[in-house]
N, CA, C and O of each residue as an XYZ file, in Angstrom:
228
protein
N      13.581    -15.630      2.869
C      14.582    -14.913      3.628
C      13.994    -14.535      4.983
O      12.803    -14.249      5.109
N      14.843    -14.543      5.970
C      14.427    -14.228      7.337
C      13.914    -12.791      7.404
O      14.546    -11.886      6.858
N      12.792    -12.574      8.057
C      12.198    -11.235      8.136
C      12.137    -10.664      9.552
O      11.980     -9.454      9.710
N      12.257    -11.490     10.574
C      12.117    -11.020     11.951
C      13.494    -10.926     12.612
O      14.198    -11.924     12.769
N      13.854     -9.709     12.991
C      15.159     -9.455     13.592
C      14.982     -8.824     14.964
O      14.064     -8.031     15.175
N      15.846     -9.171     15.882
C      15.816     -8.561     17.215
C      16.377     -7.147     17.187
O      16.032     -6.320     18.031
N      17.228     -6.873     16.233
C      17.892     -5.572     16.147
C      17.674     -4.989     14.753
O      17.969     -5.637     13.749
N      17.164     -3.780     14.700
C      16.862     -3.157     13.409
C      18.125     -2.868     12.593
O      18.070     -2.855     11.363
N      19.263     -2.638     13.259
C      20.513     -2.391     12.533
C      20.934     -3.615     11.724
O      21.429     -3.486     10.604
N      20.737     -4.798     12.292
C      21.101     -6.027     11.585
C      20.192     -6.212     10.376
O      20.653     -6.626      9.313
N      18.918     -5.911     10.527
C      17.994     -6.004      9.389
C      18.398     -5.008      8.302
O      18.386     -5.346      7.118
N      18.752     -3.789      8.692
C      19.196     -2.791      7.718
C      20.451     -3.260      6.986
O      20.563     -3.099      5.771
N      21.393     -3.839      7.727
C      22.607     -4.364      7.102
C      22.246     -5.446      6.094
O      22.742     -5.440      4.967
N      21.385     -6.372      6.495
C      20.944     -7.427      5.580
C      20.325     -6.825      4.315
O      20.641     -7.250      3.204
N      19.450     -5.843      4.487
C      18.799     -5.211      3.340
C      19.821     -4.577      2.402
O      19.707     -4.700      1.182
N      20.816     -3.904      2.964
C      21.846     -3.264      2.142
C      22.699     -4.289      1.414
O      23.009     -4.114      0.236
N      23.079     -5.355      2.102
C      23.918     -6.376      1.477
C      23.178     -7.070      0.346
O      23.757     -7.346     -0.704
N      21.920     -7.347      0.556
C      21.123     -8.036     -0.463
C      20.853     -7.118     -1.652
O      20.893     -7.560     -2.800
N      20.585     -5.869     -1.386
C      20.182     -4.944     -2.438
C      21.356     -4.465     -3.291
O      21.220     -4.355     -4.510
N      22.493     -4.182     -2.682
C      23.544     -3.470     -3.394
C      24.775     -4.296     -3.756
O      25.534     -3.889     -4.635
N      24.993     -5.406     -3.131
C      26.210     -6.183     -3.390
C      26.086     -6.976     -4.689
O      25.037     -7.559     -4.962
N      27.156     -7.001     -5.493
C      27.168     -7.859     -6.683
C      27.124     -9.335     -6.270
O      27.429     -9.675     -5.127
N      26.748    -10.189     -7.195
C      26.554    -11.610     -6.891
C      27.799    -12.244     -6.263
O      27.685    -12.964     -5.270
N      28.970    -11.992     -6.819
C      30.204    -12.586     -6.285
C      30.432    -12.150     -4.839
O      30.862    -12.944     -4.002
N      30.145    -10.901     -4.560
C      30.324    -10.388     -3.197
C      29.301    -11.017     -2.252
O      29.619    -11.301     -1.097
N      28.086    -11.235     -2.730
C      27.067    -11.891     -1.902
C      27.510    -13.301     -1.516
O      27.285    -13.740     -0.389
N      28.134    -13.999     -2.446
C      28.624    -15.353     -2.167
C      29.709    -15.307     -1.097
O      29.709    -16.127     -0.178
N      30.636    -14.352     -1.211
C      31.691    -14.196     -0.202
C      31.093    -13.863      1.164
O      31.518    -14.406      2.184
N      30.114    -12.977      1.175
C      29.498    -12.581      2.436
C      28.713    -13.734      3.058
O      28.663    -13.855      4.282
N      28.107    -14.568      2.244
C      27.407    -15.746      2.767
C      28.402    -16.692      3.432
O      28.116    -17.258      4.488
N      29.560    -16.862      2.820
C      30.596    -17.709      3.423
C      31.075    -17.107      4.741
O      31.305    -17.832      5.709
N      31.226    -15.782      4.780
C      31.631    -15.121      6.026
C      30.559    -15.284      7.106
O      30.875    -15.469      8.281
N      29.297    -15.214      6.700
C      28.199    -15.383      7.660
C      28.218    -16.784      8.255
O      27.999    -16.952      9.455
N      28.477    -17.788      7.429
C      28.560    -19.162      7.931
C      29.727    -19.319      8.903
O      29.599    -19.983      9.931
N      30.855    -18.710      8.578
C      32.017    -18.760      9.463
C      31.723    -18.041     10.777
O      32.062    -18.531     11.855
N      31.097    -16.887     10.676
C      30.741    -16.118     11.867
C      29.783    -16.909     12.749
O      29.945    -16.946     13.968
N      28.805    -17.529     12.148
C      27.832    -18.303     12.917
C      28.516    -19.397     13.730
O      28.134    -19.662     14.869
N      29.509    -20.018     13.150
C      30.242    -21.071     13.862
C      31.040    -20.507     15.044
O      31.301    -21.218     16.013
N      31.423    -19.238     14.961
C      32.244    -18.620     16.009
C      31.442    -17.984     17.145
O      31.988    -17.746     18.222
N      30.166    -17.710     16.922
C      29.360    -17.015     17.927
C      28.961    -17.942     19.068
O      28.672    -19.121     18.865
N      28.951    -17.382     20.262
C      28.507    -18.099     21.456
C      27.092    -17.617     21.795
O      26.873    -16.410     21.903
N      26.133    -18.522     21.963
C      24.742    -18.109     22.173
C      24.499    -17.307     23.454
O      23.514    -16.573     23.536
N      25.363    -17.429     24.436
C      25.160    -16.723     25.700
C      25.882    -15.376     25.771
O      25.911    -14.743     26.826
N      26.457    -14.940     24.663
C      27.184    -13.664     24.623
C      26.454    -12.653     23.765
O      25.666    -13.013     22.890
N      26.723    -11.391     24.024
C      26.230    -10.298     23.179
C      27.408     -9.793     22.358
O      28.542     -9.766     22.837
N      27.137     -9.399     21.135
C      28.184     -8.928     20.241
C      27.832     -7.536     19.729
O      26.673     -7.244     19.435
N      28.838     -6.690     19.627
C      28.640     -5.336     19.122
C      28.322     -5.374     17.630
O      28.842     -6.204     16.885
N      27.461     -4.460     17.219
C      27.095     -4.354     15.808
C      28.340     -4.182     14.942
O      28.455     -4.812     13.891
N      29.268     -3.338     15.374
C      30.479     -3.081     14.587
C      31.276     -4.362     14.350
O      31.810     -4.569     13.260
N      31.356     -5.211     15.353
C      32.054     -6.486     15.213
C      31.363     -7.359     14.174
O      32.017     -7.917     13.293
N      30.050     -7.477     14.275
C      29.298     -8.312     13.336
C      29.401     -7.771     11.912
O      29.612     -8.525     10.963
N      29.251     -6.471     11.780
C      29.352     -5.837     10.463
C      30.733     -6.073      9.862
O      30.851     -6.420      8.687
N      31.773     -5.884     10.665
C      33.139     -6.102     10.196
C      33.329     -7.533      9.717
O      33.886     -7.763      8.644
N      32.871     -8.487     10.505
C      33.048     -9.900     10.144
C      32.312    -10.260      8.854
O      32.757    -11.139      8.116
N      31.207     -9.601      8.580
C      30.430     -9.921      7.382
C      30.921     -9.190      6.137
O      30.830     -9.718      5.028
N      31.432     -7.995      6.314
C      31.726     -7.163      5.145
C      33.202     -6.975      4.847
O      33.547     -6.490      3.769
N      34.080     -7.342      5.762
C      35.502     -7.077      5.549
C      36.246     -8.270      5.051
O      37.454     -8.195      4.826
């Protein structure tokens, strides 16, 4: 698993999702992460709230 993060909030979110989410929810969140990755533009900055929402909602 990736250990080096530019933002500590993202690492904390990852730790919480991995530690507390049931297996089925982890699978859903992984699918959301893949979808989010396809939507992100490398030259833009994104708010933590936006990223968190896309992964957990």
